[in-house]
N, C-alpha and C positions, 0 to 999 in steps of 0.2 A: 538146854532150854526146852528142847522138844519133849523130853521126858516129863519136865515140870508141866508143860502145856497139856500133855496127854492125861496127866494125873490131876489136872485142875488146881495145881499149886500156884495160884495167880499172884500171890505176894512175891514168890520167888521169881516168877517170870518178869514181873514189873521191876524188881530190884536189878535183875540182869540187864534189862533194856535201858534203864536209867543210868546204870554204871557205864555201859558201852557208849551211850550217847554223850556222857560227860567226858570220857577219856579219849574218844576217837571222833569228836564232832567234825574235825577238818578232813577226815578221810572219806573215801568213797567205797561203795560196795556194788557188785554187779546185780542187776535185776533183769537180766536177759543177756543174750549173746553179744548185743551191740550197744547196750546202754548201762550206765552207772548212775547212781544217785548218792548224795551225801549221806553219811552214816546217821546224821541227825534226823533227816527226813525218813530214812529207812526205819529207824526205831519208832518214829511216830506212825508210820504205815503199819508196823507190826502192832502197835497199841490200838490202832483204829480197827483192827480185825478181831480184837478180843471181845468176848461176850460181855453183856451188861454188868454182870457181877464183878468182872475183872476191872472194867472201866471205873466202877464205883470205888474200888480200892485205890486205883491210880489217882482219881480225882480228890480223894480225901487227903492225899499227900501234896497235891500241887494247887488246889483251888484257892487257898488263902492268898498266896502270892499272885496267882493269876487274876483274882478278883481285884486286888489292889492296883495292879498294872492297868487293867481294863478301865476301872473307874477314873484313874488319873488321865488316861488317854481320852476318855469320853468327856470328862469335865473340862479339860483344857484344850480339847480338839487337837491333840498332839499325837502324831502317828508313831513317834518313837517308842512309847511304852507299849502300844498295841503290837508293833512289830516284834519287840522283845518278848512279849507274852507268847506270840505264836512260835517264835524260835525255841523258847524254853518249855512251853506247855501247850502245844497245839491241840491236844486232845482233852484239855481241861473243860470244865462245864461252860466256860465263857468263850471257848474257841470259835463257835459259830457266830456269836455276837461280834467278836473282834473282826472276823472276816467280813461280815456285812458292813460294819462301820468303816473299815479300811477301804472297802470297795466304793462306798459312797464318797469318801474323802478323795480317793484317786479319780473318780469320775468328775467330781467338782473341780479338781485341779487339771483336768484335761488329759490325764494319763489313762486312756481308755483300755489299753492292753493290760495294764496292771489291775484295773477294776475287773476285767474279765477273769484274770487269773485268780483273784480272791473269790469271786462268785462261783467259778467252776469248782472250787474246793468245797463248796456247799452241796454239790450234786452227788448223790450216792453213786459209788463205783462198784461194779461187779468184780470180784476177785478173779485172777487168772489161774492158770494151772498150778502155779506155785503158792496159791492162797493169798497173794497180795494184789491189790488194785494196780492199775496201770500208772496211777499217780496218787500223790497224797490227797486225801479227801476226808472231811470231817465225818465221823462215824454216825452220829445220831442228831443231826441238826434239827432244831425245833422250828426253823423258818419254813415257810410254805415253798415247796419245790417249784410250783407253778409260778410263784412270784419271782423266784431266783432266775428261772429260765426266761421269764419275760424281760428281766433286766439284761440278760445276756443278749437278747435280740436287740434291745435298745442300744447296747454298745455297738453292735454291728451297724445299725442305722446311723449312729453318730459318727462312726468311722467312715461313712460313705461307701461301705462294702455291701452294695445291693445284692449281688449273687449270694453271699453268705447269709444275709438277713432273710432273703426269700426262702432259701432252703431251711433255715431254722424255723421260720414261721410256718412252713408246711408241716414240719414235724411237730411243732407246738400244737397245731390244730388237731392232730391225731391224739396227742397226749392230754391236752388241757383245754379243749375247745370252749367250755363254758366257764372256765375259772374266772373268779372276780377278786378284786382287791384294790388297795390304795395305790394310785400311780399318778405322778405329777400333781399331787395335791387334791385328787378327787377319786371317787369310787368308779371303777370302770370294769368292763369285761376285757381282760388283757388282750385276747386275740383281736377283737374288734378295734381296740385302740391302736395296737401295733400295726394292723393292716392299713388303717387310715394314715398313720404316721409314715409308714414305708412309702405309700403312694405320694404323700406330700414331699417326702425327702427327695424323690426323683426330680423335683422342680427346684430344689434349693440351689442357690449359687455355689460354686466351688468354695471350699473353705479357704479363707485368706491365710497366707503363709507369712509369718512375722518378718524377720529381718531379711534384707536382701544381701547381706554379707556372705561371702564364701569362706568359711572359717576353718576348714580342715579338708583333708582328702575326701572326695565325694560330697563335699558341701556341708555335712553335719555329722555328728558322732553316731547317728543311726546308719550312716553310709547310704542314704537313699533320698538325697535332697532333690526336689523339683524346684528349679529357679522360677522367679516371678517373670511374667511376660514371655517374650520370645526373642530369639536372635534375629536381628534385621540389619545385617552387616553394612556399615557405611564406610567412610574413608579411614585411612590410618590416623590414629589419634596422636601419635608421636613416632619419631624414628625408632627403628628396631633397637632393642637393648641387648647387647652382646653378653652372653654368660660364659664365654670362653670355649675351649674345646669340648666336644660332646663327651659325656662319660663313656667309658669303654666297657664292652661286654667281657666279664672276667671268667669266661668259661674255658677251662682247661681239662678236657676229658681224657681219661686213660683209654687208649685203644682207638683213637680217631680224632679228627678235627671237628670242632664245633661247626654247626651249620651257619652259613652267613645269614640265612633268612630266619627271622623271629616272627611270631604271630603278632600282628598289629604294629610292628615296627621292624627295624633292620639292625643287625648286629653292630654295624659301624655308625648307626645314627639312632642311638637309644633315646627314648622319650622319658627321661628320668626326672624331669623337673615338673613339680605340681604346685604352682603358685597359688596364693590366696589373695582375695580382695576384701579388705575390712575398712569400711568407711572410704576415705580417700587414699588409703594405703594399699599399695601393691607389694606383696611380700613374697620372697623366694629364698630357698635354701640351696646352696651348691654343695653341701657336705662339709666344706671348710669354712664357709662364711654364710651369714644371713644378710640379705640385702633388702632395702626398703625404698620404694619409689612413690611418687605422687601419681596415681593412676590417671589423673586428668592430663598431665603434661609429660610423663615419662622421666621427669627430673628426680634427683634424690629427694627423699621425703624431708630430710633435715640436713642442712649444711651443703658442702660441696661433694661429699662422698655418699654413695648409697649403702656403704658397709656399716651395719649397726652391731654386728658381732663378728670380729675378725678371725676367730678361731685360733688354733695353735700352729697353723702351717701357712706357708705362702699359697696364694690362690691356685697356682698350678702344680703344687707339690704332688698330690695324689689324684689329680683329676682324670688322667687317662689310664692309669694302671695302679695296682697295688704292688707291694714289694714281692709278694708271692702270688702265684695264680690261685684262683678260687672258683668254685662253682656258684654261679649267681651273678646278678648285676646290681650296680648301685641304683638306689631310688632315693629321692629327696622330697620329703613332705614336711609340713608344718601344721600346728594347731594353735588356735587362738580362743581364749575364753576371757571375756571382759577385757582388761588391759594387758593380760599376760599372753605372751607368745612362747610356745614350746617347740623345741627342735631336738632331734637326735643328730649329733655332730660327730665328725671324725670317721675312723675306720668302720666299715660295715661288715667286717669279718666277724661272724658269730659262732663258728664252730671250727675246731682245729683238725689236724691230721692225727689219726689214731697212732699211738705209740710215741708221738712227739710230746714235749712239754706243753701244758695247756696254754691256749692263746691268752696273751696279755692284751686285752682290748684297749685301744685308745678312744673308743667310742664313748660319748658321754651325752647326757641330756642337760639342756640349758633352759632357763626361764628368763625371759626379757620383759621389761616394762615398756609397753608402747606409749604410755603417757609420759615417759621420761626419755624419749628418743632412743628406745631400745636398751636402756641401762640394764646390766646383768643383775638379776635378783638372786639367783643361785645356780649352781652347776653341780651335778652329781655324776659320779663314775663308779663302776664296779670296784670294790675294794679287794677282790680276790681274783687270782688267775682263773681262767676258764669260764668267766661270766661275761656276758655282753648284752647290751640293750638291743632289742629287736627293731624298734621303730619309734616314731613320734608318739608321745603320750596323748591320752584323752583326759578331759578334766570336767568335773561337775561343779566347779566353783571352790569347794573346800578341799578337794583331794584330786590328785593326779595319778593316773593309772597307766602302766606301760608293761609290755611284754619283755621278758628276758630269756636268753638261752644259756644253758650251762653245758660245757663240753665235758662229756664223760664217755664211757664206752659207747653208749648211745646218747645223742643229744637230748637234753631235757628242756621242756617248755615250762616257764614259770610266769607268774604275774605279780607285779609289785605295786604297792600303793604308797604315795608320798603326800605329805602335807603341802598344799599349794602355796602357802606363804613362805615356808622355811625350807622345803625340800627334804625334811626329815622322814625317814622310813616309818610307816605305820604298820604295814604287814606285807608279807611275801608268801605266795602259795605255789607249791609244786602242782603242775597240771598233768603232765604225761612225759613219757620217755619212749623213743622209738628210733630205729635206724633211719637216717635221712637218705635222700638220693645220692649224696656224695659218698656215703658208705665209709667215711673216715679216710678216704684215699687222698682227697684234696681238701683245702679249706673251703668254707662255705659262707656266702654272703646272703643274708635274708633281711627282710623288712616287713615283718608280720605286724599288722595293726589290730588293735582292739576295736570293738563296737560297743558303744554305751547307750543304753535305752532304759528309761524308767527304773533306775536303781539296780540294773543288772549289767554285767560285762559279758560279752560273747566273744569267743576267741577261736578263730580258725588257725590251728597250730601248724598245719601242713606236716604233721607228724602222726597222722592216722586218726585224729579225733577233733571234735568241736566241743568246747566247754562253756558252761555258764556259771558265773560266780556272782555272789551278792556283794555289792560295793561296800556295805556297812562293815563287814568283817572278813571278806574274802572267802567265805565258806562256799564250797563247790555245790551248786544246786544239782547239776547233772553233767555227765560227759557222754557224748554220743560218738561211738566208733563208726568208721566207714571202711569198706574194702579197699585195700591198696593193691596195685599191680604186683605180681610176684616175680616178674621178670621185665626186662627192658634194656635197650641199648642207649646209653647216654650220649654216644657219638651221633645217634640219629633219634633225638628225643621226640616223643609224641607231643602233639600240639598242647595238651593240657599241662605239660611240664612248665610252660611259660606263664602260668598263673602265679606270678611272684608278688602281686600286689592286689590280692582279692580278700579284703576283710569281709566278715559276715555282713549281709544286708538284713536289717531289722525292719519288718513291716507288719504292724498291727497283730502282734502275737505270733508272728512267724520269724524264724531265723533261716536265712538262705545262705548256703555255702558252696563255694567252688574251689576245693583244695587243689594244690599243685601236685599232689601225690595220689590223685583219684581221677578216673576218666568220666566222672559224672557230676552233675549239679544236683543238690538235694535241699529239701526244706524240712525243718524241724519245728515242733511245737515249742515256743519260747519258754513255756512254764514247766514242761516236763522232759523235753529232749526227745520225745517220741517222733519217729519218722512220719512225715506227712506225704511226701512224694519224692521221686527222683527222676531226673531227665538224663538218661544214659548216653545220648548220642550227640550232645552239644560239646564235643571235645575241643573245638577250636575257640571256645569262649575263654577270654583272658581278662575281661573287665565286666563287672556287674554294675550297670549304670543306675539301677534302682527299680522300683515298682511303680507303675502308672498304667492307667487304662485297663486294669485287670491283668496286666502282664508283668513278669520279670523281663526287663529289657537288658540284654547283654550283648557284648561285642568282642570282636577279635579281628580276624581277617574279614568276617562277615558280621551282619547285625541280626540278632535273634529276638523273637517274641515268644516267651514261654508262659503258658497259662499259670497264674500264680495260685490257683485253686487246685489244679490237677497235675501240673508239671508237664503237660503235653506241649510239644513244640507246635506253635500255631503258624509261624511265618519265619522265613529266613531270606535275607536280601544281601547281595544278589544270589540268585539260585546257582549260577555258575561263578566260580571265584576268579573271574577276569579282573574284577575291581577289588582292591583290598583296603581295609581300614588302616589308618596311620594315626594312632593316638587315642586318647580317652575322650569320648563324646560326653554329652550331658542331656538331661531332661529339663525342658523349660516350657511353662504353659501346658499345652496339650500336644507338644511336639517332641520328637527325638532329633538330636543334632549329632551327625556322625561324620567325623573328619577322615578324609583321605589325604594323599600327599599334596594335592593342590585344589581341593574343593571341600565344601561342607554340604552334605546331603541331609535333607529334611524329610521326616516321616511323621505320620499321625501315630500317636502313642497307642490308640485303641485298635485301629484297623490295620496298621502297618502299611497304609497306602503312602506312596512317595508323593510329596507335594511341592518340593522346591529343591533347587541346587544353587549354591552360591560359589562362584568361581573366585578363588583367592587371587589368581593372577591378575584379574582386572582391578584389584584394589591396591596393588602395590606399585611403587614407582617403576618406570621402565628400567629394565636391566636387573631388577631385583627378583631373584628366584622365589616363587611361591612355595610354601611348605606348610602342611598341616601340623597337628600336634595335639597336645592336651588342652581342652577347652575349659575356660572359666567365664561365667557370665555374672556380673554384679555391678550395681551402681551405674547403669547406662553404658557400660563398657564391656567389650568382649576381649579377652586375653587368650592368645594362643602361645603355648610353650612348645617351641620346636626343639630339636636336639641341641641347639646352640644359642637360641635367642628367645626373647619375649616380644611378641607382636601385639600391639594394641589397636583396636578399632572402635570407632564410635558407633552408636546405634543410629541407623538411618531414621530420619525424622527429627533427630536432635541436632546432629552436626553432620555435614557432608551430604552426599547424594548417592543413590544406588546407581551403579554403572549401567549404561545403556545396554539393552539386550538381555538383562538379567531375568531369569524365570521368576514370575510373580505368583506366589501361592495364593494371594488374595483374589486373583481373577480366575478362579476355578481350579487352580492347582496344576501340577505337572504330572503326567502319567508316568508309570514305571518305565515304559518304553522310551519316553523322552529322556529320563535320567540315564537309562542304559546307553542311549545314543550319545549323550553328553559325556558319559564316562569313557566310551570307546574312543571318542575324539581326543579326550584329555590324556589318555594313557596309551 
């Protein structure tokens, strides 16, 4: 093709690109040492760099179909034909019109990051050393660039991202200070209008968050939920619910014994349970069973038994150990969409021992109907040896998406899509293959979760890369590789090794990842996979709690505030690791709630200032040991999942009373020194 380009044989060049696009659309191609993009986008990037005479030839071939799809989408206000047009003929004459119209539709629907992605593709891109732009962009848009950039600033303002909007406005003044156009139904000078709007936005009340339900791990499928209100712990709402023996750590390392201490938990007291609260239902998975309680009373949600899915084994069958040792620990999560509850059940062994027959996984995914007391709608299991489901699915209403691992010489990461009503397979895509930390010496247990946001799936594979896929057809948009340690002793694992439940966090066009096979945290551009920043020294982070107050807030043995714009570590608490976290905290209102073994510490999201401490011991009956764990806040109740129990508390001011002597954040707050003193007395 290079020879044809050099000779100006544009018809031949276009024929080759279209043929490659049609035959290899689901594959990826490298566009740098650390990034891959889908072949479909790569071919369109190549077309976008061609001279006008070549584009004219291409457009004569595709414009008729592209025009028909565009007109259908415009007339019926239907996104599907427009999206299809961009997939099949991005560089057609109507490509810029389709991008602009889809951006407007996305903005109207509240999908601001998607609107940004479409408008950014209308900004001219300078080619790199390889002659290609950093991301796919329309080559010769007829739309006013000043108008497009003004809309990008509007997106930042609507997102509540003041720092980003301010920076964009400063650059806009240099480029388009006097530009005028139609905005918000009237003729304006863009800069003046946006400057005034940005000033007004600083006074806007916080955006209301819709449902109060906690429907999946981390609260929502973007994995960055901020709960309504705040935790104000009252009295126990009901007696503790026993879940049986604590799940066991399945680490069997060659060459040494596994450490007793884990980051953010302990080997003998794993915090594997991650319950949900949906309406009045408190839902939890034990791996063998799904249980449902009334969150108000702690009693079974229906009938005399809380068991709504009994599974295939007795409750204690595999709770404390697997039949063979494995690297990794059991994790139990759930997802709810509408009336449907999804769970990964059974064995969590996902990779076998090299040289042995492939693992025949007993793990399976179930869909239960919560409107019918948990009736089983469908169950799916791998049909071939060597395949295993990674974790609980995510759902967008019509489709269900879940990660799979295939045992080969090197484990493979795949993503599959199923029909939400029937469980029938729609598509399955290979993502990557790489040697895992187990190195094929022992079996491996994993629980990798997908992140779903604005029509895209983001996957932290923990196999050397993060990937983005289009939900419509599973096409890979991009794959971003990251550096993996070349050596290490699994008998003395580094702190980051314990990041076994860290799906990507999606935040306003950013994807943030903390892989278990990498000693850093990094952010990527959600549209292109380009690296935005990395934080190389937050190695003991094992939980990404979300983005709030301008920070990525993360935890492990300590609590971390990382600037979401730059990746700089702003604050770590405590500075000395005399006090250690115990469980997954959460973000609610403008606060961070961080559990230890017997207390919940409260901090301001923006400043990192310590404002309160809630002693769990004072809230439990005499003789009952206090213990922290994974926190869930929803519906006026706080639930703590300890290694063996579910503890439920009312919110103070609704039922119960705050114990005497409790630190009051409303009366000026508590200093860090006060909290450190409290911590030293408690531990």
